[in-house]
N, C-alpha and C positions, 0 to 999 in steps of 0.2 A: 377768757384768759387762758384756758387750758387747751387752746386750739393748736398750739405749737406741737404738743405731744400727739395730736391726732393726724398730723400730716403724713401722708404716705405717697409713694411714687409707683406708678404702674407703667411698666414698659410697653410702649405702643407697638402694635403689630407691624411687621416689616411690609413695606409696599411690595406689590407683586412684581414690579420691573426689577427691583433690587434682588428679590428672591430668585427670579429667572436668570439674572446676570451671574449671581453667585453660583448657581447650579451649573451654568455653562462653563465657567472657568474653573470649577472644582474648589471653590473657597471653603476653607475649614475654619470654624469659629475658634477664636483665641480663648484663653482661660478667663473665666468669670470669677467673681468674688467667692461664690460657693465652691467652685472647683479648687481655688487656691486654699480654702480653709480645710479641705480634705488632706489628711496626712498620706503621703506616698508610702507604700510598703517598702520595708528595709530589705535590701538584697543581702544574701549570705556573705558575699564577698566584700561588702562594705561594712565590715565590722568595726572599723575605726582604728583598731590596734594593728600592729604588724605581727600577726600570729603565724603567718606563713613562714615556713622554714627558710626559704630563699631570701626573705626580707629581714631576717634577724641579723644583728651585728655579728661579725666574725670575732671569736674569742681566740687570742694568741696567749699561751702560757710561756713566759720567758724564764721565770724563776721558780723555784720550788714552792714558794708561799703564794704565788698568784692565784687569782680566782679562775676556776675552771668553768667550762660551759655548763656542766650540771649544777655547780654551785650557783651560778648566775641565774639559771632557770628557777632554782628553788628560792632564791631571794625575791625574784620577780613574782612568783606565785604567792609568796608570803606577804609581800607588799599589797598585791591586789586583794588578797583575802582580808587583810586589815582595813583596806579602804571600804570593803563591802560591809564590814562590821559597823563602820561609823556612818550609818545612814542618818538622815535628818529626822528629827522627832515628829511624832504623828500630829501633834497640835499645830505644827507649822512654825513654831518660834525658833528663832536662830539663837543658839547658845555659843558663846565665844569662850574658848579655853585658852589658859596661859600656855605659851610654848614651853616645851620641856627644856630644861637647862642642860647644856652639854658639860660633861666633866672636863676639867682642865687637863686631864692626862692625855686626852686624844689630841689636843691642840699643841702639846709640848713637842711632839714628834715632828711637827712641820714648822719650819722657820722661813721667814720671808727674806732674810738676808743671807747671802752666801759668804763663805770665808774670804774669798778674793775681794768682794765688795767691801767687806769689813776692814780688810788690810789697807785697801786704797784710802778708805775714809780716815783711818787712823794716821796714815802717812801725811795726808792733807792737813790734819790737825796738828801734827808735829811740826810741819813746815810753817804753819801760821804762828805757832808759839815760838819757835827758834829764830825766825826771821826777824831782823830789826825793822821797825816801822819807819818808813821813809815818808816824810811829809812832802806832798806834792804842792809846790808853790803856785802852780797854775790854777789851782782850784780856788774858788771864791771862799773866803772865810771872814767872818766879822770878828773872830777872836784874835786875829793877828795884830790889829791895832792896839789892843789892850797889852799884848805881850811886848810890843815895841815901846810903849810908854814906860812899862816897868823897867826895861833895860836901860833907858836913858837916865 
């Protein structure tokens, strides 16, 4: 019953005519399972991040309180340092943390509606309220029959 576990495969030797043909044309063996399992060495240039100076975003300071290039680099370094501190635990268990709540002070400064849009909406509401409702007689309505009977 345990014969399935003992099954193995042995690659047969290559026939001599195939070996000769491959040597004549300069055939190169493709990757095998073992070569694919090996990890390729990382190049220094393929660091993943855009650390090179010419690849960094250009910082433009328009106003006095805008973020400068030095402050941006400082914040970027601070974020990467905090990410390094939050390494996974040694025992391999994943711990989920509740997200930190944002204070309402930060969100008050940003509004989704502009003043002009607000004015337009207010004007539309005033027009709806002040306008006399005109009944369209071409629309189907089942309540008209009841009203006609009451008038008679």
